[in-house]
ZADO-1210 file (C-alpha; in nm, 4 decimals, padded with zeros to 6 digits):
<atoms>
<atom x="00.0000" y="00.0000" z="00.0000" code="UNK" pos="1"/>
<atom x="00.1211" y="00.3509" z="-00.0802" code="UNK" pos="2"/>
<atom x="00.1585" y="00.5472" z="00.2436" code="UNK" pos="3"/>
<atom x="00.0712" y="00.8711" z="00.0593" code="UNK" pos="4"/>
<atom x="-00.2138" y="00.7309" z="-00.1458" code="UNK" pos="5"/>
<atom x="-00.4581" y="00.9678" z="00.0238" code="UNK" pos="6"/>
<atom x="-00.3777" y="01.3330" z="-00.0388" code="UNK" pos="7"/>
<atom x="-00.5250" y="01.4420" z="00.2962" code="UNK" pos="8"/>
<atom x="-00.2911" y="01.2044" z="00.4823" code="UNK" pos="9"/>
<atom x="00.0126" y="01.3337" z="00.2934" code="UNK" pos="10"/>
<atom x="-00.0877" y="01.6957" z="00.3526" code="UNK" pos="11"/>
<atom x="-00.1342" y="01.6413" z="00.7248" code="UNK" pos="12"/>
<atom x="00.2090" y="01.4802" z="00.7522" code="UNK" pos="13"/>
<atom x="00.3768" y="01.7666" z="00.5673" code="UNK" pos="14"/>
<atom x="00.2121" y="02.0352" z="00.7808" code="UNK" pos="15"/>
<atom x="00.3223" y="01.8596" z="01.0990" code="UNK" pos="16"/>
<atom x="00.6892" y="01.8386" z="00.9990" code="UNK" pos="17"/>
<atom x="00.7906" y="02.2011" z="01.0768" code="UNK" pos="18"/>
<atom x="00.6151" y="02.1739" z="01.4127" code="UNK" pos="19"/>
<atom x="00.8107" y="01.8583" z="01.4888" code="UNK" pos="20"/>
<atom x="01.1419" y="02.0226" z="01.3975" code="UNK" pos="21"/>
<atom x="01.0680" y="02.3216" z="01.6216" code="UNK" pos="22"/>
<atom x="00.9916" y="02.0844" z="01.9073" code="UNK" pos="23"/>
<atom x="01.3106" y="01.8894" z="01.8403" code="UNK" pos="24"/>
<atom x="01.5214" y="02.2055" z="01.8408" code="UNK" pos="25"/>
<atom x="01.3707" y="02.3259" z="02.1696" code="UNK" pos="26"/>
<atom x="01.4580" y="01.9928" z="02.3355" code="UNK" pos="27"/>
<atom x="01.8091" y="01.9724" z="02.1918" code="UNK" pos="28"/>
<atom x="01.8916" y="02.3354" z="02.2696" code="UNK" pos="29"/>
<atom x="01.7749" y="02.3100" z="02.6297" code="UNK" pos="30"/>
<atom x="01.5059" y="02.5752" z="02.5940" code="UNK" pos="31"/>
<atom x="01.2580" y="02.3073" z="02.7028" code="UNK" pos="32"/>
<atom x="01.3711" y="02.1940" z="03.0501" code="UNK" pos="33"/>
<atom x="01.4290" y="01.8204" z="03.0933" code="UNK" pos="34"/>
<atom x="01.4370" y="01.5965" z="03.3991" code="UNK" pos="35"/>
<atom x="01.7259" y="01.3647" z="03.4841" code="UNK" pos="36"/>
<atom x="01.5125" y="01.1477" z="03.7131" code="UNK" pos="37"/>
<atom x="01.5021" y="00.7693" z="03.6509" code="UNK" pos="38"/>
<atom x="01.3107" y="00.6864" z="03.3334" code="UNK" pos="39"/>
<atom x="01.0773" y="00.4473" z="03.5189" code="UNK" pos="40"/>
<atom x="01.0066" y="00.6700" z="03.8184" code="UNK" pos="41"/>
<atom x="00.6380" y="00.7321" z="03.7469" code="UNK" pos="42"/>
<atom x="00.3535" y="00.5546" z="03.5721" code="UNK" pos="43"/>
<atom x="00.3521" y="00.8251" z="03.3065" code="UNK" pos="44"/>
<atom x="00.7186" y="00.7572" z="03.2232" code="UNK" pos="45"/>
<atom x="00.6611" y="00.3812" z="03.2156" code="UNK" pos="46"/>
<atom x="00.3571" y="00.4252" z="02.9920" code="UNK" pos="47"/>
<atom x="00.5467" y="00.6420" z="02.7439" code="UNK" pos="48"/>
<atom x="00.8423" y="00.4013" z="02.7312" code="UNK" pos="49"/>
<atom x="00.5979" y="00.1159" z="02.6747" code="UNK" pos="50"/>
<atom x="00.4277" y="00.3042" z="02.3906" code="UNK" pos="51"/>
<atom x="00.7640" y="00.3635" z="02.2212" code="UNK" pos="52"/>
<atom x="00.8442" y="-00.0078" z="02.2459" code="UNK" pos="53"/>
<atom x="00.5011" y="-00.1079" z="02.1178" code="UNK" pos="54"/>
<atom x="00.5050" y="00.1247" z="01.8172" code="UNK" pos="55"/>
<atom x="00.8630" y="00.0410" z="01.7186" code="UNK" pos="56"/>
<atom x="00.7669" y="-00.3281" z="01.7161" code="UNK" pos="57"/>
<atom x="00.4437" y="-00.2722" z="01.5236" code="UNK" pos="58"/>
<atom x="00.6123" y="-00.0448" z="01.2699" code="UNK" pos="59"/>
<atom x="00.8832" y="-00.3004" z="01.1966" code="UNK" pos="60"/>
<atom x="00.6236" y="-00.5673" z="01.1275" code="UNK" pos="61"/>
<atom x="00.4261" y="-00.3359" z="00.8973" code="UNK" pos="62"/>
<atom x="00.7338" y="-00.2356" z="00.6989" code="UNK" pos="63"/>
<atom x="00.8351" y="-00.5994" z="00.6603" code="UNK" pos="64"/>
<atom x="00.4929" y="-00.6887" z="00.5201" code="UNK" pos="65"/>
<atom x="00.4925" y="-00.3735" z="00.3017" code="UNK" pos="66"/>
<atom x="00.1805" y="-00.2206" z="00.4575" code="UNK" pos="67"/>
<atom x="00.3239" y="00.1253" z="00.4111" code="UNK" pos="68"/>
<atom x="00.0119" y="00.3258" z="00.4835" code="UNK" pos="69"/>
<atom x="-00.0257" y="00.1497" z="00.8184" code="UNK" pos="70"/>
<atom x="00.3471" y="00.1915" z="00.8801" code="UNK" pos="71"/>
<atom x="00.3022" y="00.5661" z="00.8313" code="UNK" pos="72"/>
<atom x="00.0281" y="00.5597" z="01.0927" code="UNK" pos="73"/>
<atom x="00.2354" y="00.3811" z="01.3582" code="UNK" pos="74"/>
<atom x="00.5819" y="00.5185" z="01.2792" code="UNK" pos="75"/>
<atom x="00.4812" y="00.8834" z="01.2588" code="UNK" pos="76"/>
<atom x="00.1258" y="00.9777" z="01.3541" code="UNK" pos="77"/>
<atom x="00.0863" y="00.7471" z="01.6547" code="UNK" pos="78"/>
<atom x="00.4525" y="00.7770" z="01.7539" code="UNK" pos="79"/>
<atom x="00.4382" y="01.1568" z="01.7629" code="UNK" pos="80"/>
<atom x="00.0932" y="01.1506" z="01.9239" code="UNK" pos="81"/>
<atom x="00.2320" y="00.9413" z="02.2111" code="UNK" pos="82"/>
<atom x="00.4999" y="01.2036" z="02.2747" code="UNK" pos="83"/>
<atom x="00.2453" y="01.4869" z="02.2529" code="UNK" pos="84"/>
<atom x="00.0283" y="01.3077" z="02.5098" code="UNK" pos="85"/>
<atom x="00.3303" y="01.2495" z="02.7354" code="UNK" pos="86"/>
<atom x="00.4382" y="01.6134" z="02.7172" code="UNK" pos="87"/>
<atom x="00.0834" y="01.7431" z="02.7747" code="UNK" pos="88"/>
<atom x="00.0388" y="01.5305" z="03.0861" code="UNK" pos="89"/>
<atom x="00.3817" y="01.6405" z="03.2142" code="UNK" pos="90"/>
<atom x="00.2829" y="02.0033" z="03.1588" code="UNK" pos="91"/>
<atom x="-00.0494" y="01.9535" z="03.3377" code="UNK" pos="92"/>
<atom x="00.1351" y="01.7981" z="03.6322" code="UNK" pos="93"/>
<atom x="00.3896" y="02.0835" z="03.6385" code="UNK" pos="94"/>
<atom x="00.6789" y="01.8431" z="03.5801" code="UNK" pos="95"/>
<atom x="00.9547" y="01.8170" z="03.3217" code="UNK" pos="96"/>
<atom x="00.9719" y="01.5513" z="03.0542" code="UNK" pos="97"/>
<atom x="01.2347" y="01.2839" z="03.1144" code="UNK" pos="98"/>
<atom x="01.5625" y="01.3458" z="02.9303" code="UNK" pos="99"/>
<atom x="01.6367" y="00.9813" z="02.8481" code="UNK" pos="100"/>
<atom x="01.2873" y="00.9206" z="02.7152" code="UNK" pos="101"/>
<atom x="01.2851" y="01.2429" z="02.5123" code="UNK" pos="102"/>
<atom x="01.6179" y="01.1599" z="02.3460" code="UNK" pos="103"/>
<atom x="01.5094" y="00.8035" z="02.2805" code="UNK" pos="104"/>
<atom x="01.1899" y="00.9312" z="02.1209" code="UNK" pos="105"/>
<atom x="01.3736" y="01.1722" z="01.8891" code="UNK" pos="106"/>
<atom x="01.6346" y="00.9154" z="01.7823" code="UNK" pos="107"/>
<atom x="01.3817" y="00.6375" z="01.7241" code="UNK" pos="108"/>
<atom x="01.1457" y="00.8711" z="01.5410" code="UNK" pos="109"/>
<atom x="01.4147" y="00.9611" z="01.2882" code="UNK" pos="110"/>
<atom x="01.5015" y="00.5961" z="01.2268" code="UNK" pos="111"/>
<atom x="01.1549" y="00.4421" z="01.1969" code="UNK" pos="112"/>
<atom x="01.0176" y="00.7241" z="00.9799" code="UNK" pos="113"/>
<atom x="01.3206" y="00.7321" z="00.7470" code="UNK" pos="114"/>
<atom x="01.1887" y="00.4698" z="00.4993" code="UNK" pos="115"/>
<atom x="00.8997" y="00.7093" z="00.4185" code="UNK" pos="116"/>
<atom x="01.0645" y="01.0513" z="00.4640" code="UNK" pos="117"/>
<atom x="01.4423" y="00.9994" z="00.4261" code="UNK" pos="118"/>
<atom x="01.5371" y="01.3642" z="00.3604" code="UNK" pos="119"/>
<atom x="01.3385" y="01.4919" z="00.6580" code="UNK" pos="120"/>
<atom x="01.4857" y="01.2264" z="00.8886" code="UNK" pos="121"/>
<atom x="01.8388" y="01.2853" z="00.7584" code="UNK" pos="122"/>
<atom x="01.7985" y="01.6532" z="00.8505" code="UNK" pos="123"/>
<atom x="01.6755" y="01.5630" z="01.2008" code="UNK" pos="124"/>
<atom x="01.9600" y="01.3123" z="01.2394" code="UNK" pos="125"/>
<atom x="02.2049" y="01.5915" z="01.1670" code="UNK" pos="126"/>
<atom x="02.0402" y="01.8231" z="01.4196" code="UNK" pos="127"/>
<atom x="02.1009" y="01.5543" z="01.6808" code="UNK" pos="128"/>
<atom x="02.4683" y="01.5380" z="01.5798" code="UNK" pos="129"/>
<atom x="02.4396" y="01.1653" z="01.5160" code="UNK" pos="130"/>
<atom x="02.7285" y="01.0054" z="01.3224" code="UNK" pos="131"/>
<atom x="02.6800" y="00.8838" z="00.9665" code="UNK" pos="132"/>
<atom x="02.3489" y="00.8635" z="00.7863" code="UNK" pos="133"/>
<atom x="02.0138" y="00.7785" z="00.9429" code="UNK" pos="134"/>
<atom x="01.9658" y="00.5346" z="00.6551" code="UNK" pos="135"/>
<atom x="02.2576" y="00.3317" z="00.7887" code="UNK" pos="136"/>
<atom x="02.1284" y="00.3258" z="01.1461" code="UNK" pos="137"/>
<atom x="02.0116" y="-00.0066" z="01.2889" code="UNK" pos="138"/>
<atom x="01.6440" y="-00.0500" z="01.3694" code="UNK" pos="139"/>
<atom x="01.5764" y="00.0348" z="01.7366" code="UNK" pos="140"/>
<atom x="01.5691" y="-00.2531" z="01.9838" code="UNK" pos="141"/>
<atom x="01.2787" y="-00.2212" z="02.2318" code="UNK" pos="142"/>
<atom x="01.4042" y="-00.1726" z="02.5854" code="UNK" pos="143"/>
<atom x="01.1481" y="-00.4292" z="02.7080" code="UNK" pos="144"/>
<atom x="00.8636" y="-00.6421" z="02.5701" code="UNK" pos="145"/>
<atom x="00.5390" y="-00.4509" z="02.5260" code="UNK" pos="146"/>
<atom x="00.3346" y="-00.4707" z="02.8467" code="UNK" pos="147"/>
<atom x="-00.0367" y="-00.5030" z="02.7692" code="UNK" pos="148"/>
<atom x="-00.1390" y="-00.4048" z="03.1232" code="UNK" pos="149"/>
<atom x="00.0504" y="-00.0755" z="03.1012" code="UNK" pos="150"/>
<atom x="-00.1221" y="-00.0058" z="02.7699" code="UNK" pos="151"/>
<atom x="-00.4595" y="-00.0815" z="02.9307" code="UNK" pos="152"/>
<atom x="-00.3866" y="00.1589" z="03.2161" code="UNK" pos="153"/>
<atom x="-00.2875" y="00.4268" z="02.9655" code="UNK" pos="154"/>
<atom x="-00.6155" y="00.3940" z="02.7766" code="UNK" pos="155"/>
<atom x="-00.8020" y="00.4090" z="03.1084" code="UNK" pos="156"/>
<atom x="-00.6135" y="00.7125" z="03.2428" code="UNK" pos="157"/>
<atom x="-00.5614" y="00.9247" z="02.9331" code="UNK" pos="158"/>
<atom x="-00.8644" y="00.8336" z="02.7192" code="UNK" pos="159"/>
<atom x="-01.1551" y="00.6752" z="02.9052" code="UNK" pos="160"/>
<atom x="-01.1572" y="00.8620" z="03.2368" code="UNK" pos="161"/>
<atom x="-01.1105" y="01.2179" z="03.0978" code="UNK" pos="162"/>
<atom x="-01.3671" y="01.1548" z="02.8227" code="UNK" pos="163"/>
<atom x="-01.6266" y="01.0231" z="03.0701" code="UNK" pos="164"/>
<atom x="-01.5624" y="01.3007" z="03.3236" code="UNK" pos="165"/>
<atom x="-01.5832" y="01.5786" z="03.0643" code="UNK" pos="166"/>
<atom x="-01.9200" y="01.4468" z="02.9453" code="UNK" pos="167"/>
<atom x="-02.0449" y="01.4414" z="03.3045" code="UNK" pos="168"/>
<atom x="-01.9087" y="01.7929" z="03.3599" code="UNK" pos="169"/>
<atom x="-02.0990" y="01.9233" z="03.0574" code="UNK" pos="170"/>
<atom x="-02.4179" y="01.7781" z="03.2021" code="UNK" pos="171"/>
<atom x="-02.3477" y="01.9185" z="03.5503" code="UNK" pos="172"/>
<atom x="-02.2686" y="02.2657" z="03.4099" code="UNK" pos="173"/>
<atom x="-02.6189" y="02.3355" z="03.2779" code="UNK" pos="174"/>
<atom x="-02.6990" y="02.5313" z="03.5940" code="UNK" pos="175"/>
<atom x="-02.3552" y="02.6902" z="03.6332" code="UNK" pos="176"/>
<atom x="-02.0044" y="02.5487" z="03.6171" code="UNK" pos="177"/>
<atom x="-01.8920" y="02.3591" z="03.9305" code="UNK" pos="178"/>
<atom x="-01.5690" y="02.4533" z="04.1068" code="UNK" pos="179"/>
<atom x="-01.4624" y="02.1132" z="04.2417" code="UNK" pos="180"/>
<atom x="-01.4941" y="01.7424" z="04.1722" code="UNK" pos="181"/>
<atom x="-01.4835" y="01.4425" z="04.4039" code="UNK" pos="182"/>
<atom x="-01.3911" y="01.1214" z="04.2231" code="UNK" pos="183"/>
<atom x="-01.5107" y="00.7995" z="04.3881" code="UNK" pos="184"/>
<atom x="-01.3159" y="00.4800" z="04.3214" code="UNK" pos="185"/>
<atom x="-01.4686" y="00.1419" z="04.4052" code="UNK" pos="186"/>
<atom x="-01.2337" y="-00.1396" z="04.4987" code="UNK" pos="187"/>
<atom x="-01.4944" y="-00.4065" z="04.4389" code="UNK" pos="188"/>
<atom x="-01.8487" y="-00.4672" z="04.3191" code="UNK" pos="189"/>
<atom x="-02.1353" y="-00.5399" z="04.5586" code="UNK" pos="190"/>
<atom x="-02.1687" y="-00.9127" z="04.6291" code="UNK" pos="191"/>
<atom x="-02.4678" y="-00.9591" z="04.3984" code="UNK" pos="192"/>
<atom x="-02.2807" y="-00.8059" z="04.1045" code="UNK" pos="193"/>
<atom x="-01.9803" y="-01.0292" z="04.1776" code="UNK" pos="194"/>
<atom x="-02.2163" y="-01.3287" z="04.1577" code="UNK" pos="195"/>
<atom x="-02.3572" y="-01.2082" z="03.8242" code="UNK" pos="196"/>
<atom x="-02.0069" y="-01.1695" z="03.6839" code="UNK" pos="197"/>
<atom x="-01.9113" y="-01.5176" z="03.8089" code="UNK" pos="198"/>
<atom x="-02.2058" y="-01.6645" z="03.6195" code="UNK" pos="199"/>
<atom x="-02.1285" y="-01.4675" z="03.3024" code="UNK" pos="200"/>
<atom x="-01.7626" y="-01.5751" z="03.3102" code="UNK" pos="201"/>
<atom x="-01.8661" y="-01.9386" z="03.3561" code="UNK" pos="202"/>
<atom x="-02.1025" y="-01.9087" z="03.0604" code="UNK" pos="203"/>
<atom x="-01.8317" y="-01.7511" z="02.8490" code="UNK" pos="204"/>
<atom x="-01.5870" y="-02.0295" z="02.9372" code="UNK" pos="205"/>
<atom x="-01.8423" y="-02.2777" z="02.8002" code="UNK" pos="206"/>
<atom x="-01.8891" y="-02.0663" z="02.4837" code="UNK" pos="207"/>
<atom x="-02.2475" y="-02.0064" z="02.5963" code="UNK" pos="208"/>
<atom x="-02.2349" y="-01.6271" z="02.6347" code="UNK" pos="209"/>
<atom x="-02.3208" y="-01.4236" z="02.3233" code="UNK" pos="210"/>
<atom x="-02.0658" y="-01.1404" z="02.3172" code="UNK" pos="211"/>
<atom x="-02.2751" y="-00.9027" z="02.1100" code="UNK" pos="212"/>
<atom x="-02.5242" y="-00.6233" z="02.1643" code="UNK" pos="213"/>
<atom x="-02.8986" y="-00.6803" z="02.1740" code="UNK" pos="214"/>
<atom x="-02.9253" y="-00.5156" z="01.8324" code="UNK" pos="215"/>
<atom x="-02.6712" y="-00.7596" z="01.6873" code="UNK" pos="216"/>
<atom x="-02.8510" y="-01.0536" z="01.8479" code="UNK" pos="217"/>
<atom x="-03.1634" y="-00.9852" z="01.6429" code="UNK" pos="218"/>
<atom x="-02.9968" y="-01.1594" z="01.3487" code="UNK" pos="219"/>
<atom x="-02.8856" y="-01.4673" z="01.5444" code="UNK" pos="220"/>
<atom x="-03.1338" y="-01.7173" z="01.6839" code="UNK" pos="221"/>
<atom x="-02.8510" y="-01.9047" z="01.8562" code="UNK" pos="222"/>
<atom x="-02.7320" y="-01.5912" z="02.0352" code="UNK" pos="223"/>
<atom x="-03.0857" y="-01.5044" z="02.1444" code="UNK" pos="224"/>
<atom x="-03.1310" y="-01.8549" z="02.2854" code="UNK" pos="225"/>
<atom x="-02.7996" y="-01.8346" z="02.4702" code="UNK" pos="226"/>
<atom x="-02.8846" y="-01.4997" z="02.6268" code="UNK" pos="227"/>
<atom x="-03.2300" y="-01.6214" z="02.7269" code="UNK" pos="228"/>
<atom x="-03.0687" y="-01.9168" z="02.9055" code="UNK" pos="229"/>
<atom x="-02.8215" y="-01.6824" z="03.0785" code="UNK" pos="230"/>
<atom x="-03.1013" y="-01.4651" z="03.2095" code="UNK" pos="231"/>
<atom x="-03.2980" y="-01.7691" z="03.3279" code="UNK" pos="232"/>
<atom x="-02.9972" y="-01.8891" z="03.5266" code="UNK" pos="233"/>
<atom x="-02.9550" y="-01.5456" z="03.6823" code="UNK" pos="234"/>
<atom x="-03.3233" y="-01.5099" z="03.7734" code="UNK" pos="235"/>
<atom x="-03.3370" y="-01.8604" z="03.9247" code="UNK" pos="236"/>
<atom x="-03.0397" y="-01.7976" z="04.1546" code="UNK" pos="237"/>
<atom x="-03.1882" y="-01.7579" z="04.5042" code="UNK" pos="238"/>
<atom x="-02.9172" y="-01.5161" z="04.6212" code="UNK" pos="239"/>
<atom x="-02.9980" y="-01.2807" z="04.3326" code="UNK" pos="240"/>
<atom x="-03.3775" y="-01.2691" z="04.3712" code="UNK" pos="241"/>
<atom x="-03.3748" y="-00.9467" z="04.5833" code="UNK" pos="242"/>
<atom x="-03.2039" y="-00.7703" z="04.2917" code="UNK" pos="243"/>
<atom x="-03.4330" y="-00.9000" z="04.0172" code="UNK" pos="244"/>
<atom x="-03.5057" y="-00.5598" z="03.8596" code="UNK" pos="245"/>
<atom x="-03.1346" y="-00.4755" z="03.8386" code="UNK" pos="246"/>
<atom x="-03.0103" y="-00.8096" z="03.7050" code="UNK" pos="247"/>
<atom x="-03.1095" y="-00.7613" z="03.3423" code="UNK" pos="248"/>
<atom x="-02.9683" y="-00.4106" z="03.2926" code="UNK" pos="249"/>
<atom x="-02.6400" y="-00.4905" z="03.4713" code="UNK" pos="250"/>
<atom x="-02.5855" y="-00.8229" z="03.2925" code="UNK" pos="251"/>
<atom x="-02.6647" y="-00.6677" z="02.9544" code="UNK" pos="252"/>
<atom x="-02.4314" y="-00.3748" z="03.0220" code="UNK" pos="253"/>
<atom x="-02.1410" y="-00.6069" z="03.1099" code="UNK" pos="254"/>
<atom x="-02.2173" y="-00.8268" z="02.8073" code="UNK" pos="255"/>
<atom x="-02.2052" y="-00.5249" z="02.5762" code="UNK" pos="256"/>
<atom x="-01.8901" y="-00.3956" z="02.7451" code="UNK" pos="257"/>
<atom x="-01.7186" y="-00.7350" z="02.7047" code="UNK" pos="258"/>
<atom x="-01.8245" y="-00.7461" z="02.3384" code="UNK" pos="259"/>
<atom x="-01.6685" y="-00.4049" z="02.2761" code="UNK" pos="260"/>
<atom x="-01.3600" y="-00.4132" z="02.4996" code="UNK" pos="261"/>
<atom x="-01.2861" y="-00.7801" z="02.5686" code="UNK" pos="262"/>
<atom x="-01.3786" y="-01.0462" z="02.8207" code="UNK" pos="263"/>
<atom x="-01.1617" y="-00.8795" z="03.0845" code="UNK" pos="264"/>
<atom x="-01.4650" y="-00.6575" z="03.1460" code="UNK" pos="265"/>
<atom x="-01.6311" y="-00.9575" z="03.3125" code="UNK" pos="266"/>
<atom x="-01.3715" y="-00.9643" z="03.5920" code="UNK" pos="267"/>
<atom x="-01.4880" y="-00.8570" z="03.9364" code="UNK" pos="268"/>
<atom x="-01.1839" y="-00.6319" z="03.9830" code="UNK" pos="269"/>
<atom x="-00.9505" y="-00.4344" z="03.7584" code="UNK" pos="270"/>
<atom x="-00.5974" y="-00.5776" z="03.7100" code="UNK" pos="271"/>
<atom x="-00.4230" y="-00.2648" z="03.8429" code="UNK" pos="272"/>
<atom x="-00.4321" y="-00.0268" z="04.1396" code="UNK" pos="273"/>
<atom x="-00.6982" y="00.2121" z="04.0160" code="UNK" pos="274"/>
<atom x="-00.6870" y="00.4358" z="04.3240" code="UNK" pos="275"/>
<atom x="-00.3084" y="00.4810" z="04.3099" code="UNK" pos="276"/>
<atom x="-00.3161" y="00.5515" z="03.9361" code="UNK" pos="277"/>
<atom x="-00.5816" y="00.8221" z="03.9705" code="UNK" pos="278"/>
<atom x="-00.4063" y="00.9831" z="04.2667" code="UNK" pos="279"/>
<atom x="-00.0758" y="00.9919" z="04.0798" code="UNK" pos="280"/>
<atom x="-00.2530" y="01.1551" z="03.7833" code="UNK" pos="281"/>
<atom x="-00.4701" y="01.3967" z="03.9810" code="UNK" pos="282"/>
<atom x="-00.2926" y="01.7069" z="03.8459" code="UNK" pos="283"/>
<atom x="-00.3737" y="01.5903" z="03.4921" code="UNK" pos="284"/>
<atom x="-00.7417" y="01.5561" z="03.5865" code="UNK" pos="285"/>
<atom x="-00.7399" y="01.9030" z="03.7455" code="UNK" pos="286"/>
<atom x="-00.6052" y="02.0453" z="03.4205" code="UNK" pos="287"/>
<atom x="-00.8598" y="01.8593" z="03.2063" code="UNK" pos="288"/>
<atom x="-01.1578" y="01.9593" z="03.4196" code="UNK" pos="289"/>
<atom x="-01.0341" y="02.3051" z="03.5147" code="UNK" pos="290"/>
<atom x="-01.1062" y="02.2645" z="03.8861" code="UNK" pos="291"/>
<atom x="-00.9896" y="02.1067" z="04.2106" code="UNK" pos="292"/>
<atom x="-01.0156" y="01.7273" z="04.2109" code="UNK" pos="293"/>
<atom x="-01.0193" y="01.4962" z="04.5132" code="UNK" pos="294"/>
<atom x="-00.9797" y="01.1168" z="04.4776" code="UNK" pos="295"/>
<atom x="-01.1744" y="00.9210" z="04.7402" code="UNK" pos="296"/>
<atom x="-01.2615" y="00.5576" z="04.8066" code="UNK" pos="297"/>
<atom x="-01.6273" y="00.4830" z="04.7323" code="UNK" pos="298"/>
<atom x="-01.6384" y="00.2811" z="05.0544" code="UNK" pos="299"/>
<atom x="-01.5501" y="00.5978" z="05.2493" code="UNK" pos="300"/>
<atom x="-01.7700" y="00.8744" z="05.0981" code="UNK" pos="301"/>
<atom x="-01.7759" y="01.2303" z="05.2230" code="UNK" pos="302"/>
<atom x="-02.0687" y="01.3489" z="05.4329" code="UNK" pos="303"/>
<atom x="-02.3908" y="01.4337" z="05.2550" code="UNK" pos="304"/>
<atom x="-02.6587" y="01.2464" z="05.0629" code="UNK" pos="305"/>
<atom x="-02.5249" y="01.3609" z="04.7243" code="UNK" pos="306"/>
<atom x="-02.1787" y="01.2227" z="04.7985" code="UNK" pos="307"/>
<atom x="-02.3200" y="00.8906" z="04.9154" code="UNK" pos="308"/>
<atom x="-02.5320" y="00.8606" z="04.6029" code="UNK" pos="309"/>
<atom x="-02.2333" y="00.9378" z="04.3802" code="UNK" pos="310"/>
<atom x="-02.0149" y="00.6868" z="04.5651" code="UNK" pos="311"/>
<atom x="-02.2790" y="00.4169" z="04.5171" code="UNK" pos="312"/>
<atom x="-02.2521" y="00.4591" z="04.1381" code="UNK" pos="313"/>
<atom x="-01.8798" y="00.3787" z="04.1299" code="UNK" pos="314"/>
<atom x="-01.7632" y="00.0361" z="04.0218" code="UNK" pos="315"/>
<atom x="-01.4201" y="-00.1118" z="03.9493" code="UNK" pos="316"/>
<atom x="-01.2850" y="00.0374" z="03.6278" code="UNK" pos="317"/>
<atom x="-01.5570" y="00.3007" z="03.6172" code="UNK" pos="318"/>
<atom x="-01.5161" y="00.5716" z="03.8830" code="UNK" pos="319"/>
<atom x="-01.8015" y="00.8064" z="03.9660" code="UNK" pos="320"/>
<atom x="-01.7677" y="01.1801" z="04.0114" code="UNK" pos="321"/>
<atom x="-01.9612" y="01.4377" z="04.2126" code="UNK" pos="322"/>
<atom x="-01.9334" y="01.8005" z="04.0998" code="UNK" pos="323"/>
<atom x="-01.9951" y="02.0858" z="04.3449" code="UNK" pos="324"/>
</atoms>
């Protein structure tokens, strides 16, 4: 595939090049302050290093199979977007970007983008005072295997949570913009929800759980029969009878979530320390929401009916927020 087959893609890449060079010069000249702290000192640093490793690996595979348009996506657009995200979060947290990671990013960017833009990368290679030609440089070796859990945490922290909170803020701002936010993090589901998830996981292990939305199930008699059997098992469970009205909506929500994001959504807990991650990234959330943010356990809500109601809506992997 021709990486520049689409004129809009080529134009976007060209317009971004001068911006990249300005950013490179500011880092190399020292006008953008850098930190000499360990490169794995914070989650943000570990996430960025993991993204560099992931994209270098993916780009190599795409070049080798001659999927050049996809290689352009990973080796330039996604690679530069990861750095932009890293720098933005650093800025929001009033901290400097890590020197080792910044230099690794610049060097690797010149190498992995050189098959598509050799003259541009040769110029950047010279700005870095690297010996020889970038075209003779060896392909970067990832510093570690790509860690899927770190990637999952990054999506949670930098995509899902801000997107969900901003939507809730827009809704809460109809009668005036709030000045503070209390984020409630649940360590576990209520017992009845844990039981529902246990049953859904058991069904999925037996290939008896239709991982599709209700709309998609309309075209599959087998899927409809499977879901009907799932609901019958849930409704017949004596321990779940007090929650009969809530069973269907919760089970359907988790089924749809698993269909969209993977069966890990059926777990009763998240595979990382959600509370610690949010607290470490609180300055980023303050910047995104434009207000003070407090991270609190849902099991220990602040005083007041509104806070208790908000805390009750939190579940693992999906924090709730109360705006005031």
